[in-house]
Every structure is written in structure tokens, then in C-alpha cells.
mmCIF file of the N, C-alpha and C atoms, coordinates in Angstrom:
data_MODEL
# 
_entry.id   MODEL 
# 
loop_
_atom_site.group_PDB 
_atom_site.id 
_atom_site.type_symbol 
_atom_site.label_atom_id 
_atom_site.label_alt_id 
_atom_site.label_comp_id 
_atom_site.label_asym_id 
_atom_site.label_entity_id 
_atom_site.label_seq_id 
_atom_site.pdbx_PDB_ins_code 
_atom_site.Cartn_x 
_atom_site.Cartn_y 
_atom_site.Cartn_z 
_atom_site.occupancy 
_atom_site.B_iso_or_equiv 
_atom_site.pdbx_formal_charge 
_atom_site.auth_seq_id 
_atom_site.auth_comp_id 
_atom_site.auth_asym_id 
_atom_site.auth_atom_id 
_atom_site.pdbx_PDB_model_num 
ATOM 1   N N  . UNK A 1 1  ? 0.691   -1.320 -0.230 1.00 0.00 ? 1  UNK A N  1 
ATOM 2   C CA . UNK A 1 1  ? 0.026   -0.248 -0.026 1.00 0.00 ? 1  UNK A CA 1 
ATOM 3   C C  . UNK A 1 1  ? 1.060   1.262  -0.028 1.00 0.00 ? 1  UNK A C  1 
ATOM 4   N N  . UNK A 1 2  ? 0.487   2.271  -0.873 1.00 0.00 ? 2  UNK A N  1 
ATOM 5   C CA . UNK A 1 2  ? 1.705   3.569  -0.961 1.00 0.00 ? 2  UNK A CA 1 
ATOM 6   C C  . UNK A 1 2  ? 0.992   4.725  0.174  1.00 0.00 ? 2  UNK A C  1 
ATOM 7   N N  . UNK A 1 3  ? 1.897   5.444  0.357  1.00 0.00 ? 3  UNK A N  1 
ATOM 8   C CA . UNK A 1 3  ? 1.212   6.367  1.326  1.00 0.00 ? 3  UNK A CA 1 
ATOM 9   C C  . UNK A 1 3  ? -0.007  7.359  1.065  1.00 0.00 ? 3  UNK A C  1 
ATOM 10  N N  . UNK A 1 4  ? -0.018  7.617  -0.462 1.00 0.00 ? 4  UNK A N  1 
ATOM 11  C CA . UNK A 1 4  ? -1.411  8.271  -1.054 1.00 0.00 ? 4  UNK A CA 1 
ATOM 12  C C  . UNK A 1 4  ? -2.782  7.191  -0.448 1.00 0.00 ? 4  UNK A C  1 
ATOM 13  N N  . UNK A 1 5  ? -2.763  5.934  -0.484 1.00 0.00 ? 5  UNK A N  1 
ATOM 14  C CA . UNK A 1 5  ? -3.745  4.988  -0.162 1.00 0.00 ? 5  UNK A CA 1 
ATOM 15  C C  . UNK A 1 5  ? -3.824  5.097  1.316  1.00 0.00 ? 5  UNK A C  1 
ATOM 16  N N  . UNK A 1 6  ? -2.730  5.274  1.825  1.00 0.00 ? 6  UNK A N  1 
ATOM 17  C CA . UNK A 1 6  ? -3.252  4.950  3.510  1.00 0.00 ? 6  UNK A CA 1 
ATOM 18  C C  . UNK A 1 6  ? -3.627  6.268  3.938  1.00 0.00 ? 6  UNK A C  1 
ATOM 19  N N  . UNK A 1 7  ? -3.318  7.354  3.190  1.00 0.00 ? 7  UNK A N  1 
ATOM 20  C CA . UNK A 1 7  ? -3.902  8.633  3.916  1.00 0.00 ? 7  UNK A CA 1 
ATOM 21  C C  . UNK A 1 7  ? -2.971  9.500  4.559  1.00 0.00 ? 7  UNK A C  1 
ATOM 22  N N  . UNK A 1 8  ? -1.643  9.228  4.525  1.00 0.00 ? 8  UNK A N  1 
ATOM 23  C CA . UNK A 1 8  ? -0.720  9.937  5.352  1.00 0.00 ? 8  UNK A CA 1 
ATOM 24  C C  . UNK A 1 8  ? -0.134  10.819 4.606  1.00 0.00 ? 8  UNK A C  1 
ATOM 25  N N  . UNK A 1 9  ? -0.274  11.212 3.494  1.00 0.00 ? 9  UNK A N  1 
ATOM 26  C CA . UNK A 1 9  ? 0.286   12.441 2.743  1.00 0.00 ? 9  UNK A CA 1 
ATOM 27  C C  . UNK A 1 9  ? -0.752  13.705 3.033  1.00 0.00 ? 9  UNK A C  1 
ATOM 28  N N  . UNK A 1 10 ? -2.322  13.305 3.506  1.00 0.00 ? 10 UNK A N  1 
ATOM 29  C CA . UNK A 1 10 ? -2.631  14.332 4.167  1.00 0.00 ? 10 UNK A CA 1 
ATOM 30  C C  . UNK A 1 10 ? -2.224  15.052 5.371  1.00 0.00 ? 10 UNK A C  1 
ATOM 31  N N  . UNK A 1 11 ? -1.685  14.203 6.308  1.00 0.00 ? 11 UNK A N  1 
ATOM 32  C CA . UNK A 1 11 ? -1.341  14.976 7.319  1.00 0.00 ? 11 UNK A CA 1 
ATOM 33  C C  . UNK A 1 11 ? -0.189  15.952 7.229  1.00 0.00 ? 11 UNK A C  1 
ATOM 34  N N  . UNK A 1 12 ? 0.598   15.393 6.168  1.00 0.00 ? 12 UNK A N  1 
ATOM 35  C CA . UNK A 1 12 ? 1.917   16.264 6.022  1.00 0.00 ? 12 UNK A CA 1 
ATOM 36  C C  . UNK A 1 12 ? 1.670   17.755 5.100  1.00 0.00 ? 12 UNK A C  1 
ATOM 37  N N  . UNK A 1 13 ? 1.000   17.443 4.389  1.00 0.00 ? 13 UNK A N  1 
ATOM 38  C CA . UNK A 1 13 ? 0.107   18.771 3.745  1.00 0.00 ? 13 UNK A CA 1 
ATOM 39  C C  . UNK A 1 13 ? -0.662  19.412 4.849  1.00 0.00 ? 13 UNK A C  1 
ATOM 40  N N  . UNK A 1 14 ? -1.293  19.275 5.538  1.00 0.00 ? 14 UNK A N  1 
ATOM 41  C CA . UNK A 1 14 ? -2.384  19.576 6.657  1.00 0.00 ? 14 UNK A CA 1 
ATOM 42  C C  . UNK A 1 14 ? -1.391  20.708 7.572  1.00 0.00 ? 14 UNK A C  1 
ATOM 43  N N  . UNK A 1 15 ? -0.096  19.812 8.103  1.00 0.00 ? 15 UNK A N  1 
ATOM 44  C CA . UNK A 1 15 ? 0.513   20.617 9.108  1.00 0.00 ? 15 UNK A CA 1 
ATOM 45  C C  . UNK A 1 15 ? 1.146   22.005 8.615  1.00 0.00 ? 15 UNK A C  1 
ATOM 46  N N  . UNK A 1 16 ? 1.649   22.544 7.376  1.00 0.00 ? 16 UNK A N  1 
ATOM 47  C CA . UNK A 1 16 ? 1.800   23.399 6.978  1.00 0.00 ? 16 UNK A CA 1 
ATOM 48  C C  . UNK A 1 16 ? 0.732   24.699 6.996  1.00 0.00 ? 16 UNK A C  1 
ATOM 49  N N  . UNK A 1 17 ? -0.474  24.013 6.632  1.00 0.00 ? 17 UNK A N  1 
ATOM 50  C CA . UNK A 1 17 ? -1.722  24.908 6.652  1.00 0.00 ? 17 UNK A CA 1 
ATOM 51  C C  . UNK A 1 17 ? -1.978  25.232 7.919  1.00 0.00 ? 17 UNK A C  1 
ATOM 52  N N  . UNK A 1 18 ? -1.927  24.363 8.928  1.00 0.00 ? 18 UNK A N  1 
ATOM 53  C CA . UNK A 1 18 ? -2.398  24.408 9.993  1.00 0.00 ? 18 UNK A CA 1 
ATOM 54  C C  . UNK A 1 18 ? -1.351  26.021 10.803 1.00 0.00 ? 18 UNK A C  1 
ATOM 55  N N  . UNK A 1 19 ? -0.210  25.506 10.442 1.00 0.00 ? 19 UNK A N  1 
ATOM 56  C CA . UNK A 1 19 ? 0.596   26.751 10.923 1.00 0.00 ? 19 UNK A CA 1 
ATOM 57  C C  . UNK A 1 19 ? 0.774   28.122 10.332 1.00 0.00 ? 19 UNK A C  1 
ATOM 58  N N  . UNK A 1 20 ? 0.402   27.997 9.086  1.00 0.00 ? 20 UNK A N  1 
ATOM 59  C CA . UNK A 1 20 ? -0.240  29.307 8.287  1.00 0.00 ? 20 UNK A CA 1 
ATOM 60  C C  . UNK A 1 20 ? -1.413  30.122 8.686  1.00 0.00 ? 20 UNK A C  1 
ATOM 61  N N  . UNK A 1 21 ? -2.405  29.097 9.151  1.00 0.00 ? 21 UNK A N  1 
ATOM 62  C CA . UNK A 1 21 ? -3.550  29.330 9.770  1.00 0.00 ? 21 UNK A CA 1 
ATOM 63  C C  . UNK A 1 21 ? -3.397  29.712 10.741 1.00 0.00 ? 21 UNK A C  1 
ATOM 64  N N  . UNK A 1 22 ? -2.434  29.472 11.827 1.00 0.00 ? 22 UNK A N  1 
ATOM 65  C CA . UNK A 1 22 ? -2.119  30.242 13.023 1.00 0.00 ? 22 UNK A CA 1 
ATOM 66  C C  . UNK A 1 22 ? -1.468  31.478 12.845 1.00 0.00 ? 22 UNK A C  1 
ATOM 67  N N  . UNK A 1 23 ? -0.698  31.594 12.235 1.00 0.00 ? 23 UNK A N  1 
ATOM 68  C CA . UNK A 1 23 ? -0.093  32.377 11.928 1.00 0.00 ? 23 UNK A CA 1 
ATOM 69  C C  . UNK A 1 23 ? -0.877  33.784 11.388 1.00 0.00 ? 23 UNK A C  1 
ATOM 70  N N  . UNK A 1 24 ? -2.129  33.466 10.885 1.00 0.00 ? 24 UNK A N  1 
ATOM 71  C CA . UNK A 1 24 ? -2.928  34.355 9.865  1.00 0.00 ? 24 UNK A CA 1 
ATOM 72  C C  . UNK A 1 24 ? -3.667  34.953 11.033 1.00 0.00 ? 24 UNK A C  1 
ATOM 73  N N  . UNK A 1 25 ? -4.191  34.044 11.933 1.00 0.00 ? 25 UNK A N  1 
ATOM 74  C CA . UNK A 1 25 ? -5.086  34.167 13.072 1.00 0.00 ? 25 UNK A CA 1 
ATOM 75  C C  . UNK A 1 25 ? -3.839  35.383 13.804 1.00 0.00 ? 25 UNK A C  1 
ATOM 76  N N  . UNK A 1 26 ? -2.844  35.177 14.539 1.00 0.00 ? 26 UNK A N  1 
ATOM 77  C CA . UNK A 1 26 ? -2.183  36.068 15.381 1.00 0.00 ? 26 UNK A CA 1 
ATOM 78  C C  . UNK A 1 26 ? -2.215  37.295 14.517 1.00 0.00 ? 26 UNK A C  1 
ATOM 79  N N  . UNK A 1 27 ? -1.814  37.466 13.222 1.00 0.00 ? 27 UNK A N  1 
ATOM 80  C CA . UNK A 1 27 ? -1.776  38.410 12.547 1.00 0.00 ? 27 UNK A CA 1 
ATOM 81  C C  . UNK A 1 27 ? -3.000  39.218 12.732 1.00 0.00 ? 27 UNK A C  1 
ATOM 82  N N  . UNK A 1 28 ? -4.084  38.795 12.529 1.00 0.00 ? 28 UNK A N  1 
ATOM 83  C CA . UNK A 1 28 ? -5.478  39.324 12.449 1.00 0.00 ? 28 UNK A CA 1 
ATOM 84  C C  . UNK A 1 28 ? -6.125  39.809 13.819 1.00 0.00 ? 28 UNK A C  1 
ATOM 85  N N  . UNK A 1 29 ? -5.205  39.006 14.957 1.00 0.00 ? 29 UNK A N  1 
ATOM 86  C CA . UNK A 1 29 ? -5.328  39.677 16.097 1.00 0.00 ? 29 UNK A CA 1 
ATOM 87  C C  . UNK A 1 29 ? -4.616  40.832 16.154 1.00 0.00 ? 29 UNK A C  1 
ATOM 88  N N  . UNK A 1 30 ? -3.590  40.930 15.903 1.00 0.00 ? 30 UNK A N  1 
ATOM 89  C CA . UNK A 1 30 ? -2.604  42.264 16.393 1.00 0.00 ? 30 UNK A CA 1 
ATOM 90  C C  . UNK A 1 30 ? -3.508  43.232 15.333 1.00 0.00 ? 30 UNK A C  1 
ATOM 91  N N  . UNK A 1 31 ? -3.857  43.107 14.346 1.00 0.00 ? 31 UNK A N  1 
ATOM 92  C CA . UNK A 1 31 ? -4.400  44.011 13.504 1.00 0.00 ? 31 UNK A CA 1 
ATOM 93  C C  . UNK A 1 31 ? -5.807  44.529 14.288 1.00 0.00 ? 31 UNK A C  1 
ATOM 94  N N  . UNK A 1 32 ? -6.536  43.445 14.548 1.00 0.00 ? 32 UNK A N  1 
ATOM 95  C CA . UNK A 1 32 ? -7.916  43.825 15.406 1.00 0.00 ? 32 UNK A CA 1 
ATOM 96  C C  . UNK A 1 32 ? -7.502  44.720 16.842 1.00 0.00 ? 32 UNK A C  1 
ATOM 97  N N  . UNK A 1 33 ? -6.551  44.395 17.386 1.00 0.00 ? 33 UNK A N  1 
ATOM 98  C CA . UNK A 1 33 ? -5.878  44.937 18.691 1.00 0.00 ? 33 UNK A CA 1 
ATOM 99  C C  . UNK A 1 33 ? -5.667  46.782 17.911 1.00 0.00 ? 33 UNK A C  1 
ATOM 100 N N  . UNK A 1 34 ? -4.887  46.785 17.080 1.00 0.00 ? 34 UNK A N  1 
ATOM 101 C CA . UNK A 1 34 ? -4.607  47.892 16.516 1.00 0.00 ? 34 UNK A CA 1 
ATOM 102 C C  . UNK A 1 34 ? -5.792  48.953 16.217 1.00 0.00 ? 34 UNK A C  1 
ATOM 103 N N  . UNK A 1 35 ? -6.846  48.224 15.424 1.00 0.00 ? 35 UNK A N  1 
ATOM 104 C CA . UNK A 1 35 ? -7.832  49.005 15.109 1.00 0.00 ? 35 UNK A CA 1 
ATOM 105 C C  . UNK A 1 35 ? -8.534  49.354 16.384 1.00 0.00 ? 35 UNK A C  1 
ATOM 106 N N  . UNK A 1 36 ? -8.454  48.179 17.072 1.00 0.00 ? 36 UNK A N  1 
ATOM 107 C CA . UNK A 1 36 ? -9.435  48.771 18.432 1.00 0.00 ? 36 UNK A CA 1 
ATOM 108 C C  . UNK A 1 36 ? -8.986  50.037 18.924 1.00 0.00 ? 36 UNK A C  1 
ATOM 109 N N  . UNK A 1 37 ? -7.446  49.946 19.060 1.00 0.00 ? 37 UNK A N  1 
ATOM 110 C CA . UNK A 1 37 ? -6.786  51.239 19.900 1.00 0.00 ? 37 UNK A CA 1 
ATOM 111 C C  . UNK A 1 37 ? -7.096  52.533 19.126 1.00 0.00 ? 37 UNK A C  1 
ATOM 112 N N  . UNK A 1 38 ? -7.002  52.638 17.747 1.00 0.00 ? 38 UNK A N  1 
ATOM 113 C CA . UNK A 1 38 ? -7.497  53.494 16.824 1.00 0.00 ? 38 UNK A CA 1 
ATOM 114 C C  . UNK A 1 38 ? -8.774  54.085 16.988 1.00 0.00 ? 38 UNK A C  1 
ATOM 115 N N  . UNK A 1 39 ? -9.901  53.376 16.911 1.00 0.00 ? 39 UNK A N  1 
ATOM 116 C CA . UNK A 1 39 ? -11.175 53.579 17.591 1.00 0.00 ? 39 UNK A CA 1 
ATOM 117 C C  . UNK A 1 39 ? -11.123 54.142 18.621 1.00 0.00 ? 39 UNK A C  1 
ATOM 118 N N  . UNK A 1 40 ? -10.738 53.431 19.551 1.00 0.00 ? 40 UNK A N  1 
ATOM 119 C CA . UNK A 1 40 ? -10.737 54.370 20.784 1.00 0.00 ? 40 UNK A CA 1 
ATOM 120 C C  . UNK A 1 40 ? -10.165 55.570 21.195 1.00 0.00 ? 40 UNK A C  1 
ATOM 121 N N  . UNK A 1 41 ? -9.329  56.162 20.508 1.00 0.00 ? 41 UNK A N  1 
ATOM 122 C CA . UNK A 1 41 ? -8.688  57.138 20.431 1.00 0.00 ? 41 UNK A CA 1 
ATOM 123 C C  . UNK A 1 41 ? -9.556  57.909 19.408 1.00 0.00 ? 41 UNK A C  1 
ATOM 124 N N  . UNK A 1 42 ? -10.201 57.807 18.140 1.00 0.00 ? 42 UNK A N  1 
ATOM 125 C CA . UNK A 1 42 ? -10.996 58.396 17.737 1.00 0.00 ? 42 UNK A CA 1 
ATOM 126 C C  . UNK A 1 42 ? -12.423 58.699 18.405 1.00 0.00 ? 42 UNK A C  1 
ATOM 127 N N  . UNK A 1 43 ? -12.832 57.730 19.126 1.00 0.00 ? 43 UNK A N  1 
ATOM 128 C CA . UNK A 1 43 ? -13.931 57.783 20.211 1.00 0.00 ? 43 UNK A CA 1 
ATOM 129 C C  . UNK A 1 43 ? -13.798 59.123 21.233 1.00 0.00 ? 43 UNK A C  1 
ATOM 130 N N  . UNK A 1 44 ? -12.562 58.875 21.446 1.00 0.00 ? 44 UNK A N  1 
ATOM 131 C CA . UNK A 1 44 ? -12.076 59.859 22.786 1.00 0.00 ? 44 UNK A CA 1 
ATOM 132 C C  . UNK A 1 44 ? -11.894 61.393 22.290 1.00 0.00 ? 44 UNK A C  1 
ATOM 133 N N  . UNK A 1 45 ? -11.612 61.713 20.762 1.00 0.00 ? 45 UNK A N  1 
ATOM 134 C CA . UNK A 1 45 ? -11.607 62.932 20.213 1.00 0.00 ? 45 UNK A CA 1 
ATOM 135 C C  . UNK A 1 45 ? -12.892 63.425 19.851 1.00 0.00 ? 45 UNK A C  1 
ATOM 136 N N  . UNK A 1 46 ? -13.661 62.523 19.339 1.00 0.00 ? 46 UNK A N  1 
ATOM 137 C CA . UNK A 1 46 ? -15.311 62.641 19.165 1.00 0.00 ? 46 UNK A CA 1 
ATOM 138 C C  . UNK A 1 46 ? -15.992 63.341 20.489 1.00 0.00 ? 46 UNK A C  1 
ATOM 139 N N  . UNK A 1 47 ? -15.740 62.564 21.584 1.00 0.00 ? 47 UNK A N  1 
ATOM 140 C CA . UNK A 1 47 ? -16.562 62.944 22.741 1.00 0.00 ? 47 UNK A CA 1 
ATOM 141 C C  . UNK A 1 47 ? -15.811 64.175 23.218 1.00 0.00 ? 47 UNK A C  1 
ATOM 142 N N  . UNK A 1 48 ? -14.379 64.833 22.908 1.00 0.00 ? 48 UNK A N  1 
ATOM 143 C CA . UNK A 1 48 ? -13.816 66.069 23.313 1.00 0.00 ? 48 UNK A CA 1 
ATOM 144 C C  . UNK A 1 48 ? -14.764 67.116 22.303 1.00 0.00 ? 48 UNK A C  1 
ATOM 145 N N  . UNK A 1 49 ? -14.646 66.566 21.243 1.00 0.00 ? 49 UNK A N  1 
ATOM 146 C CA . UNK A 1 49 ? -15.702 67.636 20.028 1.00 0.00 ? 49 UNK A CA 1 
ATOM 147 C C  . UNK A 1 49 ? -16.856 67.724 20.490 1.00 0.00 ? 49 UNK A C  1 
ATOM 148 N N  . UNK A 1 50 ? -17.925 66.879 20.836 1.00 0.00 ? 50 UNK A N  1 
ATOM 149 C CA . UNK A 1 50 ? -19.079 66.906 21.086 1.00 0.00 ? 50 UNK A CA 1 
ATOM 150 C C  . UNK A 1 50 ? -19.153 67.687 22.777 1.00 0.00 ? 50 UNK A C  1 
ATOM 151 N N  . UNK A 1 51 ? -18.288 67.549 23.474 1.00 0.00 ? 51 UNK A N  1 
ATOM 152 C CA . UNK A 1 51 ? -18.514 68.213 25.081 1.00 0.00 ? 51 UNK A CA 1 
ATOM 153 C C  . UNK A 1 51 ? -17.995 69.953 24.552 1.00 0.00 ? 51 UNK A C  1 
ATOM 154 N N  . UNK A 1 52 ? -17.131 69.877 23.629 1.00 0.00 ? 52 UNK A N  1 
ATOM 155 C CA . UNK A 1 52 ? -16.889 71.647 23.393 1.00 0.00 ? 52 UNK A CA 1 
ATOM 156 C C  . UNK A 1 52 ? -17.859 71.988 22.594 1.00 0.00 ? 52 UNK A C  1 
ATOM 157 N N  . UNK A 1 53 ? -18.619 71.289 21.351 1.00 0.00 ? 53 UNK A N  1 
ATOM 158 C CA . UNK A 1 53 ? -19.814 72.080 20.781 1.00 0.00 ? 53 UNK A CA 1 
ATOM 159 C C  . UNK A 1 53 ? -20.962 72.073 22.046 1.00 0.00 ? 53 UNK A C  1 
ATOM 160 N N  . UNK A 1 54 ? -21.003 71.280 22.920 1.00 0.00 ? 54 UNK A N  1 
ATOM 161 C CA . UNK A 1 54 ? -22.334 71.627 23.832 1.00 0.00 ? 54 UNK A CA 1 
ATOM 162 C C  . UNK A 1 54 ? -22.089 72.684 24.660 1.00 0.00 ? 54 UNK A C  1 
ATOM 163 N N  . UNK A 1 55 ? -20.546 72.945 24.968 1.00 0.00 ? 55 UNK A N  1 
ATOM 164 C CA . UNK A 1 55 ? -20.489 73.853 25.862 1.00 0.00 ? 55 UNK A CA 1 
ATOM 165 C C  . UNK A 1 55 ? -20.575 75.343 24.932 1.00 0.00 ? 55 UNK A C  1 
ATOM 166 N N  . UNK A 1 56 ? -20.403 75.502 23.971 1.00 0.00 ? 56 UNK A N  1 
ATOM 167 C CA . UNK A 1 56 ? -20.408 76.521 23.085 1.00 0.00 ? 56 UNK A CA 1 
ATOM 168 C C  . UNK A 1 56 ? -21.728 76.745 22.384 1.00 0.00 ? 56 UNK A C  1 
ATOM 169 N N  . UNK A 1 57 ? -22.911 75.855 22.657 1.00 0.00 ? 57 UNK A N  1 
ATOM 170 C CA . UNK A 1 57 ? -24.211 75.922 22.463 1.00 0.00 ? 57 UNK A CA 1 
ATOM 171 C C  . UNK A 1 57 ? -24.862 76.664 23.545 1.00 0.00 ? 57 UNK A C  1 
ATOM 172 N N  . UNK A 1 58 ? -24.189 75.957 24.781 1.00 0.00 ? 58 UNK A N  1 
ATOM 173 C CA . UNK A 1 58 ? -24.563 76.489 26.232 1.00 0.00 ? 58 UNK A CA 1 
ATOM 174 C C  . UNK A 1 58 ? -24.387 77.834 26.155 1.00 0.00 ? 58 UNK A C  1 
ATOM 175 N N  . UNK A 1 59 ? -23.223 78.446 25.847 1.00 0.00 ? 59 UNK A N  1 
ATOM 176 C CA . UNK A 1 59 ? -22.667 79.644 26.116 1.00 0.00 ? 59 UNK A CA 1 
ATOM 177 C C  . UNK A 1 59 ? -23.530 80.765 25.257 1.00 0.00 ? 59 UNK A C  1 
ATOM 178 N N  . UNK A 1 60 ? -23.759 80.109 24.224 1.00 0.00 ? 60 UNK A N  1 
ATOM 179 C CA . UNK A 1 60 ? -24.877 80.984 23.223 1.00 0.00 ? 60 UNK A CA 1 
ATOM 180 C C  . UNK A 1 60 ? -26.144 81.351 23.667 1.00 0.00 ? 60 UNK A C  1 
ATOM 181 N N  . UNK A 1 61 ? -26.438 80.070 24.171 1.00 0.00 ? 61 UNK A N  1 
ATOM 182 C CA . UNK A 1 61 ? -27.887 80.345 24.493 1.00 0.00 ? 61 UNK A CA 1 
ATOM 183 C C  . UNK A 1 61 ? -28.045 81.275 25.983 1.00 0.00 ? 61 UNK A C  1 
ATOM 184 N N  . UNK A 1 62 ? -27.098 81.016 26.591 1.00 0.00 ? 62 UNK A N  1 
ATOM 185 C CA . UNK A 1 62 ? -26.961 82.307 27.996 1.00 0.00 ? 62 UNK A CA 1 
ATOM 186 C C  . UNK A 1 62 ? -26.534 83.700 27.541 1.00 0.00 ? 62 UNK A C  1 
ATOM 187 N N  . UNK A 1 63 ? -26.092 84.001 26.477 1.00 0.00 ? 63 UNK A N  1 
ATOM 188 C CA . UNK A 1 63 ? -25.741 85.527 26.142 1.00 0.00 ? 63 UNK A CA 1 
ATOM 189 C C  . UNK A 1 63 ? -27.507 85.906 25.926 1.00 0.00 ? 63 UNK A C  1 
ATOM 190 N N  . UNK A 1 64 ? -27.581 87.242 26.172 1.00 0.00 ? 64 UNK A N  1 
ATOM 191 C CA . UNK A 1 64 ? -28.509 87.955 26.340 1.00 0.00 ? 64 UNK A CA 1 
ATOM 192 C C  . UNK A 1 64 ? -28.917 88.131 24.635 1.00 0.00 ? 64 UNK A C  1 
ATOM 193 N N  . UNK A 1 65 ? -30.243 88.170 24.584 1.00 0.00 ? 65 UNK A N  1 
ATOM 194 C CA . UNK A 1 65 ? -30.542 88.231 23.348 1.00 0.00 ? 65 UNK A CA 1 
ATOM 195 C C  . UNK A 1 65 ? -30.276 89.802 22.639 1.00 0.00 ? 65 UNK A C  1 
ATOM 196 N N  . UNK A 1 66 ? -30.042 90.897 23.324 1.00 0.00 ? 66 UNK A N  1 
ATOM 197 C CA . UNK A 1 66 ? -29.256 92.113 22.622 1.00 0.00 ? 66 UNK A CA 1 
ATOM 198 C C  . UNK A 1 66 ? -27.845 91.871 22.079 1.00 0.00 ? 66 UNK A C  1 
ATOM 199 N N  . UNK A 1 67 ? -27.044 90.993 22.876 1.00 0.00 ? 67 UNK A N  1 
ATOM 200 C CA . UNK A 1 67 ? -25.848 90.964 22.496 1.00 0.00 ? 67 UNK A CA 1 
ATOM 201 C C  . UNK A 1 67 ? -25.811 89.826 21.357 1.00 0.00 ? 67 UNK A C  1 
ATOM 202 N N  . UNK A 1 68 ? -26.868 89.134 21.258 1.00 0.00 ? 68 UNK A N  1 
ATOM 203 C CA . UNK A 1 68 ? -26.668 88.337 19.981 1.00 0.00 ? 68 UNK A CA 1 
ATOM 204 C C  . UNK A 1 68 ? -27.221 89.305 18.783 1.00 0.00 ? 68 UNK A C  1 
ATOM 205 N N  . UNK A 1 69 ? -28.138 89.976 18.912 1.00 0.00 ? 69 UNK A N  1 
ATOM 206 C CA . UNK A 1 69 ? -28.607 90.724 17.404 1.00 0.00 ? 69 UNK A CA 1 
ATOM 207 C C  . UNK A 1 69 ? -27.428 91.509 17.297 1.00 0.00 ? 69 UNK A C  1 
ATOM 208 N N  . UNK A 1 70 ? -26.599 92.441 18.152 1.00 0.00 ? 70 UNK A N  1 
ATOM 209 C CA . UNK A 1 70 ? -25.574 93.193 17.964 1.00 0.00 ? 70 UNK A CA 1 
ATOM 210 C C  . UNK A 1 70 ? -24.313 92.610 16.987 1.00 0.00 ? 70 UNK A C  1 
ATOM 211 N N  . UNK A 1 71 ? -24.267 91.291 17.579 1.00 0.00 ? 71 UNK A N  1 
ATOM 212 C CA . UNK A 1 71 ? -22.908 90.848 17.019 1.00 0.00 ? 71 UNK A CA 1 
ATOM 213 C C  . UNK A 1 71 ? -22.860 90.660 15.273 1.00 0.00 ? 71 UNK A C  1 
ATOM 214 N N  . UNK A 1 72 ? -23.980 90.301 14.913 1.00 0.00 ? 72 UNK A N  1 
ATOM 215 C CA . UNK A 1 72 ? -23.881 90.149 13.320 1.00 0.00 ? 72 UNK A CA 1 
ATOM 216 C C  . UNK A 1 72 ? -23.638 91.560 12.867 1.00 0.00 ? 72 UNK A C  1 
ATOM 217 N N  . UNK A 1 73 ? -24.542 92.415 13.423 1.00 0.00 ? 73 UNK A N  1 
ATOM 218 C CA . UNK A 1 73 ? -24.264 93.427 12.402 1.00 0.00 ? 73 UNK A CA 1 
ATOM 219 C C  . UNK A 1 73 ? -22.915 93.967 12.953 1.00 0.00 ? 73 UNK A C  1 
ATOM 220 N N  . UNK A 1 74 ? -22.414 94.114 13.926 1.00 0.00 ? 74 UNK A N  1 
ATOM 221 C CA . UNK A 1 74 ? -20.925 94.527 14.248 1.00 0.00 ? 74 UNK A CA 1 
ATOM 222 C C  . UNK A 1 74 ? -19.793 93.767 13.326 1.00 0.00 ? 74 UNK A C  1 
ATOM 223 N N  . UNK A 1 75 ? -20.327 92.324 12.998 1.00 0.00 ? 75 UNK A N  1 
ATOM 224 C CA . UNK A 1 75 ? -19.292 91.646 12.088 1.00 0.00 ? 75 UNK A CA 1 
ATOM 225 C C  . UNK A 1 75 ? -19.511 92.084 10.910 1.00 0.00 ? 75 UNK A C  1 
ATOM 226 N N  . UNK A 1 76 ? -20.664 92.303 10.457 1.00 0.00 ? 76 UNK A N  1 
ATOM 227 C CA . UNK A 1 76 ? -20.929 93.067 9.111  1.00 0.00 ? 76 UNK A CA 1 
ATOM 228 C C  . UNK A 1 76 ? -20.196 94.293 8.711  1.00 0.00 ? 76 UNK A C  1 
ATOM 229 N N  . UNK A 1 77 ? -20.200 95.087 9.637  1.00 0.00 ? 77 UNK A N  1 
ATOM 230 C CA . UNK A 1 77 ? -19.767 96.404 9.637  1.00 0.00 ? 77 UNK A CA 1 
ATOM 231 C C  . UNK A 1 77 ? -18.155 96.095 9.343  1.00 0.00 ? 77 UNK A C  1 
ATOM 232 N N  . UNK A 1 78 ? -17.469 95.061 10.178 1.00 0.00 ? 78 UNK A N  1 
ATOM 233 C CA . UNK A 1 78 ? -16.147 95.030 10.187 1.00 0.00 ? 78 UNK A CA 1 
ATOM 234 C C  . UNK A 1 78 ? -15.870 94.324 8.667  1.00 0.00 ? 78 UNK A C  1 
ATOM 235 N N  . UNK A 1 79 ? -16.693 93.894 8.134  1.00 0.00 ? 79 UNK A N  1 
ATOM 236 C CA . UNK A 1 79 ? -16.223 93.079 7.057  1.00 0.00 ? 79 UNK A CA 1 
ATOM 237 C C  . UNK A 1 79 ? -16.323 94.020 6.072  1.00 0.00 ? 79 UNK A C  1 
ATOM 238 N N  . UNK A 1 80 ? -17.392 94.700 5.817  1.00 0.00 ? 80 UNK A N  1 
ATOM 239 C CA . UNK A 1 80 ? -17.506 95.760 4.998  1.00 0.00 ? 80 UNK A CA 1 
ATOM 240 C C  . UNK A 1 80 ? -15.960 96.966 5.163  1.00 0.00 ? 80 UNK A C  1 
ATOM 241 N N  . UNK A 1 81 ? -15.871 97.387 6.206  1.00 0.00 ? 81 UNK A N  1 
ATOM 242 C CA . UNK A 1 81 ? -14.904 98.232 6.150  1.00 0.00 ? 81 UNK A CA 1 
ATOM 243 C C  . UNK A 1 81 ? -13.288 97.825 6.100  1.00 0.00 ? 81 UNK A C  1 
ATOM 244 N N  . UNK A 1 82 ? -13.201 96.218 5.909  1.00 0.00 ? 82 UNK A N  1 
ATOM 245 C CA . UNK A 1 82 ? -11.893 95.937 5.663  1.00 0.00 ? 82 UNK A CA 1 
ATOM 246 C C  . UNK A 1 82 ? -11.936 95.515 4.330  1.00 0.00 ? 82 UNK A C  1 
ATOM 247 N N  . UNK A 1 83 ? -13.112 95.602 3.470  1.00 0.00 ? 83 UNK A N  1 
ATOM 248 C CA . UNK A 1 83 ? -12.874 95.227 2.055  1.00 0.00 ? 83 UNK A CA 1 
ATOM 249 C C  . UNK A 1 83 ? -12.570 96.272 1.373  1.00 0.00 ? 83 UNK A C  1 
# 
């Protein structure tokens, strides 16, 4: 009986496949960890930006209405005088 008929050749070719599969899995895990770290950093930056936007919105709402109506006209005058 030859090795092919006995089924032994399948084990020989599967071992490198398993080794390659484990290497691919390890590489995938490292990639996933790196992506998770990047996403965590992005989430932190987004949270900071949202907090700043909320703060700015709160500040604008707290300003008296008179100062809000004067601000656009004074900005318009500055734009016209500098142009």
C-alpha cells in the first residue's frame, strides 16, 4: 500500500496549513487590536469635540438676546470696512 492510499500524505500537507492558519490568526488579532486602539482614540476625540460643541451651544444660549442681535451687525460692519 502506498502513502497516498494509506492517507498519510494528507497529514503532511495539513501541518503547514495549520501553521499558516495560526500565523494568519495571530496577524489578524494584532490587526484587530490596532484597529481597536485607533477607534478608542477616535472615540475620545469625538467625545471631546461634542463636549466643546455642547459648551459653545450652552454659552450662546446664555448670552442676552441684545448681544446676539448686535453681534451679526457689528461683524458685518467689520467685513465691509476691511474690504
